[in-house]
N, CA, C and O atoms as CSV, one atom per row, in Angstrom:
chain,resi,resn,atom,element,x,y,z
A,1,MET,N,N,103.373,105.695,107.055
A,1,MET,CA,C,104.318,104.888,106.317
A,1,MET,C,C,104.231,105.241,104.843
A,1,MET,O,O,103.137,105.440,104.316
A,2,THR,N,N,105.335,105.317,104.197
A,2,THR,CA,C,105.327,105.626,102.779
A,2,THR,C,C,106.064,104.546,102.014
A,2,THR,O,O,107.013,103.941,102.512
A,3,HIS,N,N,105.615,104.323,100.818
A,3,HIS,CA,C,106.254,103.387,99.904
A,3,HIS,C,C,106.619,104.159,98.655
A,3,HIS,O,O,106.122,105.264,98.435
A,4,SER,N,N,107.456,103.606,97.862
A,4,SER,CA,C,107.887,104.267,96.642
A,4,SER,C,C,106.690,104.597,95.753
A,4,SER,O,O,105.967,103.700,95.319
A,5,GLY,N,N,106.483,105.882,95.483
A,5,GLY,CA,C,105.431,106.305,94.579
A,5,GLY,C,C,104.039,106.342,95.174
A,5,GLY,O,O,103.073,106.528,94.434
A,6,GLU,N,N,103.894,106.174,96.478
A,6,GLU,CA,C,102.580,106.183,97.092
A,6,GLU,C,C,102.600,107.046,98.339
A,6,GLU,O,O,103.632,107.203,98.990
A,7,ILE,N,N,101.456,107.595,98.655
A,7,ILE,CA,C,101.284,108.257,99.944
A,7,ILE,C,C,100.375,107.363,100.761
A,7,ILE,O,O,99.262,107.048,100.340
A,8,ASN,N,N,100.839,106.961,101.909
A,8,ASN,CA,C,100.032,106.138,102.803
A,8,ASN,C,C,99.857,106.912,104.094
A,8,ASN,O,O,100.763,106.957,104.927
A,9,VAL,N,N,98.706,107.514,104.258
A,9,VAL,CA,C,98.439,108.372,105.403
A,9,VAL,C,C,98.018,107.516,106.583
A,9,VAL,O,O,97.134,106.670,106.439
A,10,PRO,N,N,98.630,107.712,107.753
A,10,PRO,CA,C,98.206,106.926,108.914
A,10,PRO,C,C,96.777,107.270,109.314
A,10,PRO,O,O,96.367,108.430,109.271
A,11,VAL,N,N,96.041,106.264,109.696
A,11,VAL,CA,C,94.655,106.460,110.138
A,11,VAL,C,C,94.692,106.614,111.646
A,11,VAL,O,O,95.083,105.693,112.362
A,12,THR,N,N,94.287,107.771,112.125
A,12,THR,CA,C,94.399,108.042,113.550
A,12,THR,C,C,93.069,107.974,114.292
A,12,THR,O,O,93.066,107.888,115.520
A,13,ASN,N,N,91.951,108.009,113.594
A,13,ASN,CA,C,90.664,108.040,114.288
A,13,ASN,C,C,89.955,106.693,114.300
A,13,ASN,O,O,88.752,106.638,114.556
A,14,LEU,N,N,90.671,105.607,114.030
A,14,LEU,CA,C,90.097,104.264,114.074
A,14,LEU,C,C,90.968,103.369,114.958
A,14,LEU,O,O,91.611,102.454,114.444
A,15,PRO,N,N,91.007,103.606,116.267
A,15,PRO,CA,C,91.905,102.833,117.126
A,15,PRO,C,C,91.560,101.352,117.142
A,15,PRO,O,O,90.406,100.972,117.342
A,16,GLY,N,N,92.565,100.529,116.932
A,16,GLY,CA,C,92.396,99.083,116.980
A,16,GLY,C,C,91.744,98.479,115.758
A,16,GLY,O,O,91.545,97.265,115.716
A,17,ALA,N,N,91.401,99.277,114.761
A,17,ALA,CA,C,90.713,98.759,113.579
A,17,ALA,C,C,91.688,97.994,112.692
A,17,ALA,O,O,92.886,98.277,112.666
A,18,TRP,N,N,91.150,97.024,111.972
A,18,TRP,CA,C,91.927,96.259,111.010
A,18,TRP,C,C,91.765,96.974,109.672
A,18,TRP,O,O,90.718,96.863,109.032
A,19,ILE,N,N,92.789,97.701,109.248
A,19,ILE,CA,C,92.749,98.459,108.007
A,19,ILE,C,C,93.015,97.499,106.852
A,19,ILE,O,O,94.100,96.925,106.760
A,20,ILE,N,N,92.040,97.322,105.977
A,20,ILE,CA,C,92.170,96.432,104.833
A,20,ILE,C,C,92.782,97.178,103.653
A,20,ILE,O,O,93.667,96.652,102.978
A,21,SER,N,N,92.318,98.395,103.402
A,21,SER,CA,C,92.928,99.216,102.353
A,21,SER,C,C,92.790,100.683,102.738
A,21,SER,O,O,91.837,101.081,103.408
A,22,ASN,N,N,93.760,101.474,102.301
A,22,ASN,CA,C,93.788,102.904,102.570
A,22,ASN,C,C,94.305,103.557,101.293
A,22,ASN,O,O,95.514,103.625,101.068
A,23,ARG,N,N,93.384,104.036,100.457
A,23,ARG,CA,C,93.767,104.610,99.168
A,23,ARG,C,C,93.408,106.081,99.126
A,23,ARG,O,O,92.399,106.508,99.687
A,24,THR,N,N,94.247,106.848,98.453
A,24,THR,CA,C,93.946,108.245,98.168
A,24,THR,C,C,93.537,108.306,96.711
A,24,THR,O,O,94.264,107.824,95.843
A,25,ILE,N,N,92.367,108.901,96.428
A,25,ILE,CA,C,91.872,108.921,95.056
A,25,ILE,C,C,91.595,110.349,94.603
A,25,ILE,O,O,91.368,111.248,95.412
A,26,VAL,N,N,91.621,110.529,93.286
A,26,VAL,CA,C,91.300,111.819,92.675
A,26,VAL,C,C,89.795,111.892,92.435
A,26,VAL,O,O,89.086,110.916,92.680
A,27,THR,N,N,89.297,113.037,91.958
A,27,THR,CA,C,87.855,113.223,91.778
A,27,THR,C,C,87.254,112.238,90.785
A,27,THR,O,O,86.068,111.924,90.881
A,28,SER,N,N,88.052,111.739,89.825
A,28,SER,CA,C,87.524,110.783,88.851
A,28,SER,C,C,87.456,109.366,89.406
A,28,SER,O,O,86.904,108.475,88.760
A,29,GLY,N,N,88.010,109.147,90.598
A,29,GLY,CA,C,87.967,107.828,91.216
A,29,GLY,C,C,89.222,107.005,91.018
A,29,GLY,O,O,89.311,105.891,91.534
A,30,HIS,N,N,90.194,107.523,90.287
A,30,HIS,CA,C,91.449,106.803,90.076
A,30,HIS,C,C,92.364,106.987,91.282
A,30,HIS,O,O,92.306,108.007,91.969
A,31,VAL,N,N,93.211,105.986,91.529
A,31,VAL,CA,C,94.135,106.049,92.653
A,31,VAL,C,C,95.188,107.117,92.382
A,31,VAL,O,O,95.746,107.188,91.287
A,32,PHE,N,N,95.449,107.934,93.373
A,32,PHE,CA,C,96.420,109.019,93.288
A,32,PHE,C,C,97.793,108.493,93.663
A,32,PHE,O,O,97.969,107.905,94.730
A,33,ILE,N,N,98.766,108.703,92.789
A,33,ILE,CA,C,100.144,108.279,93.038
A,33,ILE,C,C,101.026,109.506,92.939
A,33,ILE,O,O,100.988,110.233,91.947
A,34,LEU,N,N,101.820,109.731,93.973
A,34,LEU,CA,C,102.690,110.896,94.026
A,34,LEU,C,C,103.965,110.513,94.754
A,34,LEU,O,O,103.913,109.768,95.733
A,35,PRO,N,N,105.117,111.011,94.296
A,35,PRO,CA,C,106.347,110.771,95.068
A,35,PRO,C,C,106.236,111.393,96.454
A,35,PRO,O,O,105.347,112.209,96.697
A,36,ASN,N,N,107.103,111.027,97.335
A,36,ASN,CA,C,107.065,111.501,98.719
A,36,ASN,C,C,107.343,112.994,98.799
A,36,ASN,O,O,108.478,113.409,99.036
A,37,THR,N,N,106.311,113.794,98.601
A,37,THR,CA,C,106.416,115.243,98.710
A,37,THR,C,C,105.219,115.762,99.466
A,37,THR,O,O,104.250,115.034,99.680
A,38,GLY,N,N,105.277,117.005,99.868
A,38,GLY,CA,C,104.145,117.617,100.540
A,38,GLY,C,C,104.065,117.251,102.004
A,38,GLY,O,O,104.942,116.559,102.521
A,39,PRO,N,N,103.027,117.707,102.678
A,39,PRO,CA,C,102.866,117.475,104.119
A,39,PRO,C,C,102.727,116.006,104.489
A,39,PRO,O,O,102.990,115.640,105.635
A,40,CYS,N,N,102.323,115.158,103.557
A,40,CYS,CA,C,102.116,113.745,103.880
A,40,CYS,C,C,103.422,112.964,103.914
A,40,CYS,O,O,103.453,111.850,104.436
A,41,ALA,N,N,104.497,113.520,103.373
A,41,ALA,CA,C,105.770,112.805,103.327
A,41,ALA,C,C,106.418,112.711,104.705
A,41,ALA,O,O,106.948,111.660,105.065
A,42,GLY,N,N,106.382,113.780,105.468
A,42,GLY,CA,C,107.043,113.730,106.762
A,42,GLY,C,C,106.325,114.516,107.831
A,42,GLY,O,O,106.781,114.570,108.973
A,43,GLY,N,N,105.212,115.125,107.480
A,43,GLY,CA,C,104.466,115.938,108.443
A,43,GLY,C,C,103.563,115.095,109.305
A,43,GLY,O,O,103.600,113.865,109.283
A,44,SER,N,N,102.751,115.798,110.066
A,44,SER,CA,C,101.814,115.107,110.958
A,44,SER,C,C,100.591,114.620,110.175
A,44,SER,O,O,100.348,115.045,109.045
A,45,ALA,N,N,99.845,113.738,110.791
A,45,ALA,CA,C,98.628,113.226,110.158
A,45,ALA,C,C,97.608,114.356,109.979
A,45,ALA,O,O,96.877,114.383,108.988
A,46,GLN,N,N,97.559,115.286,110.935
A,46,GLN,CA,C,96.617,116.400,110.837
A,46,GLN,C,C,96.971,117.300,109.652
A,46,GLN,O,O,96.081,117.743,108.926
A,47,ALA,N,N,98.266,117.573,109.450
A,47,ALA,CA,C,98.690,118.405,108.321
A,47,ALA,C,C,98.369,117.725,107.002
A,47,ALA,O,O,97.941,118.380,106.052
A,48,CYS,N,N,98.569,116.431,106.937
A,48,CYS,CA,C,98.272,115.683,105.715
A,48,CYS,C,C,96.772,115.673,105.448
A,48,CYS,O,O,96.343,115.875,104.312
A,49,ASN,N,N,95.967,115.437,106.492
A,49,ASN,CA,C,94.508,115.426,106.323
A,49,ASN,C,C,93.989,116.784,105.879
A,49,ASN,O,O,93.005,116.858,105.142
A,50,ALA,N,N,94.636,117.865,106.319
A,50,ALA,CA,C,94.232,119.209,105.900
A,50,ALA,C,C,94.679,119.507,104.467
A,50,ALA,O,O,94.012,120.263,103.760
A,51,TRP,N,N,95.787,118.931,104.036
A,51,TRP,CA,C,96.339,119.187,102.700
A,51,TRP,C,C,95.576,118.443,101.604
A,51,TRP,O,O,95.403,118.983,100.512
A,52,LEU,N,N,95.117,117.215,101.870
A,52,LEU,CA,C,94.456,116.393,100.843
A,52,LEU,C,C,93.277,117.099,100.175
A,52,LEU,O,O,93.223,117.103,98.946
A,53,PRO,N,N,92.333,117.694,100.900
A,53,PRO,CA,C,91.199,118.361,100.223
A,53,PRO,C,C,91.625,119.554,99.369
A,53,PRO,O,O,90.962,119.864,98.379
A,54,THR,N,N,92.711,120.223,99.731
A,54,THR,CA,C,93.163,121.365,98.918
A,54,THR,C,C,93.650,120.917,97.554
A,54,THR,O,O,93.719,121.724,96.626
A,55,GLN,N,N,93.990,119.643,97.418
A,55,GLN,CA,C,94.437,119.081,96.144
A,55,GLN,C,C,93.317,118.309,95.441
A,55,GLN,O,O,93.564,117.619,94.452
A,56,HIS,N,N,92.093,118.423,95.948
A,56,HIS,CA,C,90.916,117.714,95.421
A,56,HIS,C,C,91.117,116.196,95.492
A,56,HIS,O,O,90.782,115.464,94.561
A,57,LEU,N,N,91.658,115.757,96.592
A,57,LEU,CA,C,91.889,114.340,96.841
A,57,LEU,C,C,91.020,113.906,98.007
A,57,LEU,O,O,90.644,114.717,98.854
A,58,ARG,N,N,90.705,112.621,98.042
A,58,ARG,CA,C,90.008,112.084,99.208
A,58,ARG,C,C,90.517,110.685,99.483
A,58,ARG,O,O,91.057,110.016,98.601
A,59,ARG,N,N,90.339,110.259,100.704
A,59,ARG,CA,C,90.812,108.944,101.126
A,59,ARG,C,C,89.658,107.965,101.168
A,59,ARG,O,O,88.562,108.300,101.618
A,60,VAL,N,N,89.907,106.758,100.696
A,60,VAL,CA,C,88.929,105.681,100.782
A,60,VAL,C,C,89.561,104.607,101.658
A,60,VAL,O,O,90.564,103.997,101.288
A,61,ILE,N,N,88.969,104.389,102.807
A,61,ILE,CA,C,89.514,103.439,103.777
A,61,ILE,C,C,88.519,102.310,103.955
A,61,ILE,O,O,87.349,102.546,104.257
A,62,THR,N,N,88.979,101.091,103.770
A,62,THR,CA,C,88.167,99.908,104.028
A,62,THR,C,C,88.714,99.275,105.297
A,62,THR,O,O,89.908,98.987,105.382
A,63,TYR,N,N,87.855,99.057,106.279
A,63,TYR,CA,C,88.334,98.543,107.557
A,63,TYR,C,C,87.264,97.700,108.243
A,63,TYR,O,O,86.080,97.750,107.909
A,64,GLN,N,N,87.728,96.932,109.207
A,64,GLN,CA,C,86.843,96.216,110.114
A,64,GLN,C,C,87.090,96.794,111.500
A,64,GLN,O,O,88.242,96.872,111.928
A,65,PRO,N,N,86.047,97.202,112.216
A,65,PRO,CA,C,86.249,97.801,113.536
A,65,PRO,C,C,86.781,96.782,114.543
A,65,PRO,O,O,86.577,95.576,114.406
A,66,ALA,N,N,87.460,97.300,115.546
A,66,ALA,CA,C,88.042,96.445,116.580
A,66,ALA,C,C,86.977,95.630,117.309
A,66,ALA,O,O,87.279,94.560,117.837
A,67,SER,N,N,85.753,96.112,117.346
A,67,SER,CA,C,84.682,95.401,118.048
A,67,SER,C,C,84.325,94.068,117.385
A,67,SER,O,O,83.653,93.239,117.999
A,68,ARG,N,N,84.760,93.851,116.150
A,68,ARG,CA,C,84.441,92.592,115.463
A,68,ARG,C,C,85.544,91.543,115.603
A,68,ARG,O,O,85.446,90.463,115.022
A,69,PHE,N,N,86.599,91.855,116.375
A,69,PHE,CA,C,87.728,90.949,116.510
A,69,PHE,C,C,87.306,89.552,116.952
A,69,PHE,O,O,87.668,88.561,116.317
A,70,TRP,N,N,86.540,89.471,118.040
A,70,TRP,CA,C,86.174,88.151,118.565
A,70,TRP,C,C,85.197,87.417,117.650
A,70,TRP,O,O,85.192,86.187,117.615
A,71,ALA,N,N,84.389,88.140,116.925
A,71,ALA,CA,C,83.517,87.485,115.946
A,71,ALA,C,C,84.367,86.813,114.862
A,71,ALA,O,O,84.108,85.670,114.487
A,72,PHE,N,N,85.374,87.520,114.367
A,72,PHE,CA,C,86.259,86.925,113.354
A,72,PHE,C,C,87.024,85.738,113.921
A,72,PHE,O,O,87.234,84.748,113.220
A,73,GLN,N,N,87.443,85.822,115.177
A,73,GLN,CA,C,88.143,84.704,115.798
A,73,GLN,C,C,87.237,83.476,115.884
A,73,GLN,O,O,87.686,82.357,115.635
A,74,SER,N,N,85.968,83.679,116.234
A,74,SER,CA,C,85.053,82.534,116.339
A,74,SER,C,C,84.746,81.945,114.965
A,74,SER,O,O,84.637,80.725,114.835
A,75,TYR,N,N,84.604,82.789,113.929
A,75,TYR,CA,C,84.387,82.267,112.570
A,75,TYR,C,C,85.578,81.441,112.125
A,75,TYR,O,O,85.412,80.349,111.581
A,76,GLU,N,N,86.780,81.956,112.354
A,76,GLU,CA,C,87.985,81.236,111.938
A,76,GLU,C,C,88.117,79.911,112.681
A,76,GLU,O,O,88.466,78.893,112.085
A,77,THR,N,N,87.840,79.926,113.978
A,77,THR,CA,C,87.901,78.696,114.764
A,77,THR,C,C,86.895,77.674,114.250
A,77,THR,O,O,87.227,76.497,114.113
A,78,ALA,N,N,85.681,78.104,113.967
A,78,ALA,CA,C,84.651,77.192,113.457
A,78,ALA,C,C,85.060,76.602,112.107
A,78,ALA,O,O,84.851,75.413,111.867
A,79,ILE,N,N,85.635,77.409,111.235
A,79,ILE,CA,C,86.069,76.908,109.921
A,79,ILE,C,C,87.167,75.862,110.079
A,79,ILE,O,O,87.117,74.810,109.443
A,80,PHE,N,N,88.164,76.145,110.927
A,80,PHE,CA,C,89.255,75.192,111.116
A,80,PHE,C,C,88.788,73.912,111.797
A,80,PHE,O,O,89.270,72.831,111.461
A,81,LEU,N,N,87.861,74.012,112.747
A,81,LEU,CA,C,87.330,72.807,113.388
A,81,LEU,C,C,86.533,71.962,112.398
A,81,LEU,O,O,86.626,70.735,112.411
A,82,ALA,N,N,85.752,72.615,111.544
A,82,ALA,CA,C,84.991,71.870,110.533
A,82,ALA,C,C,85.932,71.187,109.547
A,82,ALA,O,O,85.702,70.040,109.164
A,83,MET,N,N,86.982,71.878,109.136
A,83,MET,CA,C,87.949,71.267,108.215
A,83,MET,C,C,88.674,70.099,108.880
A,83,MET,O,O,88.916,69.078,108.236
A,84,ALA,N,N,89.024,70.237,110.159
A,84,ALA,CA,C,89.696,69.155,110.880
A,84,ALA,C,C,88.773,67.949,111.030
A,84,ALA,O,O,89.210,66.808,110.877
A,85,ALA,N,N,87.489,68.198,111.331
A,85,ALA,CA,C,86.536,67.096,111.465
A,85,ALA,C,C,86.326,66.387,110.128
A,85,ALA,O,O,86.238,65.160,110.085
A,86,ALA,N,N,86.247,67.147,109.047
A,86,ALA,CA,C,86.082,66.544,107.726
A,86,ALA,C,C,87.306,65.716,107.358
A,86,ALA,O,O,87.169,64.614,106.826
A,87,LEU,N,N,88.489,66.227,107.631
A,87,LEU,CA,C,89.708,65.481,107.331
A,87,LEU,C,C,89.812,64.229,108.189
A,87,LEU,O,O,90.218,63.177,107.694
A,88,ALA,N,N,89.456,64.321,109.457
A,88,ALA,CA,C,89.480,63.154,110.335
A,88,ALA,C,C,88.477,62.101,109.847
A,88,ALA,O,O,88.789,60.910,109.816
A,89,GLY,N,N,87.282,62.543,109.471
A,89,GLY,CA,C,86.290,61.609,108.936
A,89,GLY,C,C,86.768,60.931,107.661
A,89,GLY,O,O,86.563,59.729,107.488
A,90,TYR,N,N,87.396,61.674,106.776
A,90,TYR,CA,C,87.942,61.094,105.543
A,90,TYR,C,C,89.034,60.076,105.864
A,90,TYR,O,O,89.085,59.011,105.250
A,91,CYS,N,N,89.903,60.393,106.815
A,91,CYS,CA,C,90.974,59.467,107.190
A,91,CYS,C,C,90.412,58.168,107.755
A,91,CYS,O,O,90.888,57.085,107.414
A,92,VAL,N,N,89.400,58.270,108.620
A,92,VAL,CA,C,88.777,57.064,109.185
A,92,VAL,C,C,88.141,56.246,108.064
A,92,VAL,O,O,88.301,55.027,108.022
A,93,TRP,N,N,87.422,56.907,107.157
A,93,TRP,CA,C,86.803,56.192,106.033
A,93,TRP,C,C,87.866,55.523,105.175
A,93,TRP,O,O,87.684,54.371,104.784
A,94,TRP,N,N,88.948,56.186,104.872
A,94,TRP,CA,C,90.012,55.660,104.008
A,94,TRP,C,C,90.683,54.442,104.664
A,94,TRP,O,O,90.937,53.438,103.999
A,95,ILE,N,N,90.964,54.535,105.955
A,95,ILE,CA,C,91.625,53.418,106.655
A,95,ILE,C,C,90.697,52.218,106.732
A,95,ILE,O,O,91.145,51.097,106.489
A,96,ARG,N,N,89.422,52.403,107.059
A,96,ARG,CA,C,88.467,51.280,107.126
A,96,ARG,C,C,88.292,50.639,105.749
A,96,ARG,O,O,88.176,49.418,105.642
A,97,ARG,N,N,88.274,51.447,104.711
A,97,ARG,CA,C,88.115,50.931,103.352
A,97,ARG,C,C,89.317,50.086,102.953
A,97,ARG,O,O,89.155,49.051,102.306
A,98,ARG,N,N,90.510,50.508,103.326
A,98,ARG,CA,C,91.733,49.781,102.979
A,98,ARG,C,C,91.856,48.479,103.761
A,98,ARG,O,O,92.437,47.512,103.268
A,99,LEU,N,N,91.314,48.449,104.977
A,99,LEU,CA,C,91.421,47.257,105.813
A,99,LEU,C,C,90.371,46.200,105.462
A,99,LEU,O,O,90.555,45.027,105.788
A,100,SER,N,N,89.270,46.592,104.802
A,100,SER,CA,C,88.246,45.608,104.492
A,100,SER,C,C,88.505,44.892,103.196
A,100,SER,O,O,87.723,44.029,102.800
C-alpha cells in the first residue's frame, strides 16, 4: 500500500502479525520519504526488498506476533471487567448515599 509521499512495503514474512509501524529509514536514522517511484511503487515485495539496500535504506518494523493474540484479548477483557466492576460499585455507593 502506498500513501502520498511514502513508501509502505508489505510485510510478507510475518503472517498474522499485528504491524504497529513499518518505516523505511536512511543511515542517519531519519524516516525516508519518496514519491511513488522505483520497484516499491508497483513491483513485487521481493523486488522492493532487494532495491532498499542498494539505496542504503533499511526497514524498521514494530509488530506483535500472532501468537500473542489471545494474551492481548485476555488483558483487554480483564481491563474492561475491572472498569465495569468499579463503575458498578460506584453506582451502588452513589445510590445508597442518595437514599440515606
